[in-house]
N, C-alpha and C positions, 0 to 999 in steps of 0.2 A: 116779676122785670124779665124782658128778653134779654140772653146774653147774646152779646154782639162779637165774640169770638169762640165758640162752642169746643168744649176739649171733650177727645175721644181717647181719654186714656181708660185704668181700671175703674170701674163703677161697684162700690158698696151702698145699701139702701139700707136703714134702718126703720123702725115703728115710728111712726109720729110722736110716739109718747116719750121715745127717749132720743131728744134732741139735746145742743147744748146748754148749758144752765144760764148763759147770759142771754139767751134768745127769750128768755122768761123774768129778762132782767127789769122790774116794773118804773123804774127812775128812767130809762128812756125808750124801753119797747114792752109796749102794754101786751100782756099775753095774749090778750082776743084778737090782737093784728097777724099773730104768729100760727097759726092754726093749720098748717098745710097738712097734705096726702103723707107725703114723705119729706124728709129734710135731710141734707147732706151730712155725711158722718166723715171727718178727717181721717186716711188711712195713710197711712204711711209717705206721705206726700202726695196724694192720689185723691182728688174729689170725683164724683158721678158724673155724667155728660150733661155738658151747658156751666161746669162750674169751672171759674175763674178763681185764682190766687196771686197774689205776691208777696216773697217774704223778703224782710229789705235788711242787711245782713250789715250796712257800714254803721252807724251811727247806734247808739245806746241809749234808750231812752226810759223816763220812768213817769208816772201821771204824777201830778200836783193833788192835792188831796183834797181839793175842790172839782177836780173834772174826773168824768167815768175811767175805768179799765177800756172800754168798747166803744168807739165814736163811728156813725156811720159815714157812708163816702160821701153823702149828700152835704155832711157839714163841713168836709176837707174841700168842697168846691168842685167835686166831679162825679162821674152817673156812674163807673165802672171800671174796674181793677185792672184792663190795661192801659187806663189814660195815667196810672201810677206807677208802670214800670219805668224804673230809672237803673242808670248804670250802677252797680254798687260799690263799684269802685271810686264815684267819684260824688261824693255826698248831696253835695249843694248845686252839682250841675245839671239843671232838667233834660233828663233821655228818654223820651218814650217813645216804644215801638211795640208795634204789634204782632201778632205771631206770624206774618209773612216777610217781617223786617221792613213795614213801610212806616216812615216818621208817623205819628200818632199824639193829638193834644201836647205840644212840647211848651207848656207850662211851667208853674213850679213843681221841683219835686215833690218827693214824700217827703223827705227830710226838712225841705221850707214849710209844707204847708200844715205839720206836724207844727213844727217854733211857732209857725203864724197865730196857730188853735191853743197857746200856752202850755206848749209840754215841752221838756228840757232833756239835755242829756244830765244822767245820774248815775244807774247803777246797768250793772251785765243785764241784758236781757234781749227782746225782739220786738219786734212790730210784725204781725203777719195779718193782711186783709184778704177777705173773701169776697166773691160775688155768688149771691146763691143763685140755684136753680131755678131754670123756668118751671118744673115742676110745684115751688113753693109759691103759695098764695101770698100777695099783700109781705114778703119779707126783702128787706132791706138789705145793700152790700153794706158792710161793716169793716171795721179797721181792728185787731186783739193788741193792746199796748201792753207791754211787757209778757216777757216769758219765763219767769222765775228770778230771784232774787240774789246774788251771790255778794262779792264786798265789791265797797264803791272803788270810784276812778276818782280819780283827781282829775277834773274837768277841764281847771286850767293849762293839763298838760297836755299838749299836742303829741309826744311820743308815748305817753299812755295810753293815747286814745289808738293812735296806730297798732300797738303793742296789741290791745285788747283786740281790735279786727285782725290780726295775723291770727292771734290764737284761735278766733273763731273758724277761721277760714283753716286755718291747720287742723284743726278737729275735726272737721267737715272732710276734709280730704283724707286723713285716716280714716275717715269709715266707708269712706269710698275704695281703697286702694286695695290693689288684686291679694298681697299680702294676708290670708284669712285671721291668721290669728291677732294682727293689728286691729283688725276692723273689730272684732270682739271686745279687745282693751276699750276701744273709746267711743263704743258704740252707746249713744244716748238713752239716758233713761234705763238702761242697765244697770241691776244692782252692783254695790261694791264688790260685795263675795264674790260675783261671776266676774266680774272684772279682775279681779287678782287673784282667782281662779286660772284665769289663761293667762295674766299675764307670768303667773309660775311657769305654767307650760311654755310658755313662749320663750323666757329666760332658758328654762333647760335647755328644749330644744336647740337656739342660738347656741347653748355653751359646746351643746354635741357635735352640733354643723360647723363651729367654726373650728374646734378640735381636729374634726374629720381634714376641713379645709387646710389647713396648717401643715397636717402629716401630706396632703397631695403636693400642695407647693415644696415641703422640703423634697420629697421623693424627684420631682421635678427636676428641681437645681443639683440633684444629683449626677443627674446627665448618663445613667447608667445604659449600655449598649446591648444589646442582643444579637444572638448571630441566626442570620438567616443561610440555611445549607440547601445547596443545588447541586444538580450533575449535569454539567453541560458536553452535550457530545454534539459533533459537527459530522454528520458521515460525509464518508470519503478526504476528510482534511486529517491531516498525521500530526503527530504532537512531537515536539521536538524532545530528543533524548537529552536526559541531564548529564552534565559532567560527572564522570567516575574518575577518582582520584585514588590510586592505589600505592601505599608505601610498604616496603619491606622495614621490620620492627629493627632492623642492625641497621645502622646509620653507618658508619665504615665496615669496608672489608678489611678482615684479620690479615692478609696477607698485604695489605697495603699498610696498615695500621703499623704492624711489628716493624716495616721498615726503619732503619735506623733513622732514617730522614724527618720521619714524622714519632721520633719517642717522646718529643714535646708534648703533643696531643694526648700520647698515649698516657704519659705522666695526668695530665688533669683528667682523663676519665675514668685512672684507676682511683685520683682522689676524691673524684665526685661520685663512684660507685663504693669504692671500700675504704674510702676516709683514709687512703696512704697518701702522705704529705714527702715527698724525698723533690717537689722542685727546686732547684737551686735560684737564686738571683738572675743567675744566667740565662737560667729557662726562661726564665718570667720578660727580661729584656726579649730575647727571641720570638716569645708568643707577642709581644706588642707588635712587632713587623708582619704578623698573619694573619689573615681574615680570614674566620668562620665560615665564609661561603666558599670562599677558597679549597678549603678543607673539605666540606660537604661535596662539593663537583669532584674533586679528586678521589675521596674515598667512596663515593656511590655503588652501588650494584647496576653493572651495564644494562641497558636496556634490550640487547639479544640475548644477554645472558639470564635476564630475569621473567622475560615472557615466552616459553617455548610454542605459544600459540595465540592467536589474537581473531574470533571469529565475530561478523558482524550481520546477523543474519544470515544468507547464502554466500556471502561473501567472505574468501579467507584472506586476511590482511597481516597473515606474518611476516610476508616477504620486506615490507616497508614500514615496517614499526613504527620509523622516525615521522611518519607522514602522520601517524594517526594518533601518538603518544607524545605529549609536551611534557618537558623536562616543569616539574613546578617544586621550589621550594618552600616548604612546611618545617612545622617545628621539629617535625622527623627526620631532618634531613632533603637531601633529593627525593620527590616520587614524581611517579607518572600519571596524567591527566588526559584519559579520555575523551573525544568531542570538546575540545576545549576550545573550538570557535563556535560552538552551538552549532553547526552546518548540518548534523546527522538527524534524521526524522525517523519514526515509525510508525508503521500504520495498521500494525496487527499485535496483537496481546500474544504472548507465550515465551518461553526461554528460548526455543528455536528462532523467534524473530528478534531477539535480542542481542546481546553482546556479552561473547563465550571468552575466556582468557582461564590460560592453563598458566601459573607462576610457577618459577624456580625458585625457592629459597634459598637455596646453597647454603645449608648449616656449616659447612666445612670451613666457611668465611665468615660465619659470624665470631666478634670479639668475643674476648673470654669477659669483658665486663659487660655485656648483652647478656639480659638475663632471661628475656621471653624471647618465644619464635612464633612466625607469623606473620600476616599483613593484616593491616587494617584499610579498610573501605571508606569511603565516605560520596555521597551524591548531592547536587548541589548543583544549584543555577550557575551557567558557564562563566557568568559576571561575577561572580561572588567568590571571594579567595576560600579556599579551605581551611577550618579549625580542624584538622583531622584528630589532633591528639586529643582532643575534648569530646568532640560529637562522630568520630569513626567508628566502624563497626570491626571489632576485632577477630580475625577466622584464623584457627590455628590450622599446623600443617595436617598433611591426609584427609582432607575434608572435599566435600563436593560441596558448596555453598550455593542457595539460590537466595537471591535478594529483589522482590517484587516491588514495584512501584506504583505510585499514581501521583498524578501533577496536582499540584493544590496553587488555589489561586484565593488572597484575599485582600481585601477592599478594606479599609477602616475609614470610620468617621475621623475628621479633623478636630479640631476645638471649637466648642468644650467639652464635649462627648469624650474623646481620646487625644492622647498628644501624639500625634506622627507626623512626619514631615516625605516632602518629595523632592528633596534638595538634590544636587550632585554633589559627589567625593571629589576629594583636589582630583585622582586620579581615575576618576570614573565618573560617568555621566550618571550611571544606574546607579540609585542610593541603595546601602544594604546595611544592615545594623553590624553585621561581621567585618565589612569592609572600614565602616565607621570605626569601628572598636580597635583594630589595628592601626587605624591612622593616628587615634588619641594615642595607643600605647606609644607607639613610634615618636609622636612629640614629647610624652615625660621622659619616655629613654634619652631623647635627645637632650632635653635639659637637664636628666643629673647625670647622662653618662657620655655626652657629646657624641652618642651613634645609636644605632639602633641594629635589631637581627636582621636579618639574611629575609626573612617569611614575609616582613613587615611590608606596606607601600611606603610613599613618599622619597622618590629617588632622590631628592637633592638633601636628604640625612644621609652621610657615608655609613657602612657597614661598618660593624666593632669588630675588633679583633678577638684573637682567642685570649688575649690575658684580659681585656677590656669584659669581657663576653662573661669570664668566670667571675671576675673580681665586683662585677658593677651590672651588669645588664641581668645577669641572672640571680641576683639577688633582688634585685629591682623588681624583676616580674613576681618573684614571688610575695613582694609585699602589694602588688597591685592583686593578686589573686585572695591576697588575705584581707584586700578592701583600705588598706592605708591610704591609696590615691582614688577613694570614691568622690572626693569632692571636686577633683581635677578631672575624673572622668562623666560625670555629670556636665560640669564649663562645655564638655564636647558635643553634648547634646545628641548622643548617640540612641533617640528614641526609635518606635518601631516605623517602620514603612507603611506609608497609607497604600500602597500598590504591593505588591509583595508575592513571588512565585518561590513554592518550595515542593520538595517531594517528599511524600510519606512512603517509610519502606519499612518492610518488613524481612528478616532473614532466618532461614531454614536451612540446614546441613544433614549431610550424612558421611560417611566415611568413603575415605579414597584414597586406591582404589578397592574393590573387590578382593578378594582373597584367587578366585578363578583367574579374573583380567589379568590379576598380577604375575602369575603362573606363565600366560600367554607372551606376558611384556616382559618374562623373564627368559623365555627362548627363543625372543629376538633379539632382546639388547645388552642379556645378560644382569639387568637389573633387579635388586632383591623388594621385598614387598615393605620390607622395614625402611630399604632407602626411600620407595617413592612416597609411604606414608609419612616417611621425618622431611622431605623434601616438597612436595607438591601441593600444590589446590589449584581444585578447580572452580572457577565462579562464574556464574550465570547473572545476568542484570537484566530484566524485561519490563516489561508493562503489564500490569495486569486487569487494567482496565482503560481503556483513551476515554472514558468520559472525565471530564477536567471537574476535579471538586471545589466549587465555587462557595466561597464566604465570604458572604456580605453581611457586615457590621449596621443596624440599624438603631435607633433611639429605643430603648426599653420602654418609654414614659414619653408619650408625645403631647403638643398644644392640646389635641382634641382629647387626650384623655384626660387631660388636666382640667378642661371646661367642663368636661362630662362629669366628672367627679364634684367640682363646683357645683355646678349648676344640678345636678341629683341632690347633693347634698340642702343646698339652698330651697327644692323645690317640696321634698321629703320633710322636712324639720322645720322650716319655717312657710311654705309656702309662696316663694317669692320666685320670681322669675325675670326673664329678660324686660317685662312689660313693667313691671315691678320698678325696674331701674329708671325705666325710661317715666316712668310717672313722676318718679323723684327729680330726676333732672328738670323734667318742665314745671313741677310745684315751684320748686327752687330758683328757677330762672323767672317764673313768672312773679315771685314775692320780691326779687331783687330786683327787677324793672318795678316792681310797683312802688319798693321803698324810692327807687332814685327819681320818678316822678314826683312823690310827694316832697324831696326834698328841695325840689326844683319849682314847684308850687310855693 
């Protein structure tokens, strides 16, 4: 018989003496009618040129005892296989189409024809129909009924029939999925031991892959950051000079402190340093009327007494010190800040292009209660208040000190990677951690003592008197440093700034002046070497480089890293990829739609 729709797939021919045993079935197919030169052999779903087949996946069929296992197409009322092709999703709807998609022979479906011939649904199996090759002589097209027998079905229950259809469809789907291990597990005809072997391999690989994926997901949600360091230099653009705050370690001049009018302050200083307690109730009453800030301003070292020389680059600023040095209230009393407005720039590196100070300590004015001599220096942003007592660099008398610095710019990530803020402060548009901390301390002291210390911001809170300072604020500050009010400080929200500018500094020093230089000075001014070394400090502050150290915080583990690790583990240990996910979505979507249509019908 000539085939009407030639098939051009794989070809596998075998010797004429090795054809299927059903061809020799003497009940329906006398052997003398089937002696072709070659007969086709089924191979993985493909047949030789000119061979057509159709596989019915919908119903489950079995043969009655009085009917054969094989039935010719002629007995089913058709001439060729394409006439039997129907839609597997609709078992009783006759839908027959050719290879090009044109409607063909819209008669009864295969299921209807089998029922008409006396077959019924009963056990798991299949119906496969074949159209013989044109190379075979006198061969009739036929259908093979049943493909193995398994557990019986309840033919009266439509849900069981539907489940059976789904299981067959799922099994076939798993055999063609892109995940290799799964195909081996569900492969039809594969020995059980081989399936068990691949199942065990699949379980082990899945376990290890899931462990790695869980580790990757955990690492991602830690939201860790890494630092990207770069150095930025803009040719011809100067850098802003940092603010330089300088404090004499002696808070009150001795001559002023020993004045009888200030004997109350001297008593409190002696009690603080030497634990002497000769303060009377009358002294305490007077101390309640005296503000600490007034005492600090009255007992300070005068600007012209403290600074013998101030140079900035090639400019000598000594004659107008008050125009270039600003009084700053700190924990060490009244100090002086150079470039407090941030308007001085530097375009070259080196000590000769920075700021140079010659500081006169005047140790003869050091109070008996002052135990150390020298100055403290802090470099900071001009809009940041200096915590010089904690972060200042100490320089002893008789030193020539060199402080080299560089600008550091840090850009932090926000949440969820890092808890930072760019908000403004109550008395500053620029947020700094130091400014926020001092505001927080001022609010705590205001709650406990009804006042604040002079170096703290918030002008709406009054400064403390000497009595309150000694009896309340100083003990409360110690408690703050001891962590007693950590919860209150946490409530202030003094986290790091998202964008901040700071200055890295390094200090080196040598002895000042040298012996020979002191001899020259002695000849001119009759000042001895010992006096010079006890009272003078020369300080140089300059940029070591004009390149800005830029620190960018970036996510240490990003979404692409996570997807790469997840995909790598799925592909390496399970053989799955994005296509596998698409296949699963496609299959279960079609399965859901099929169920909905079945329920609707």
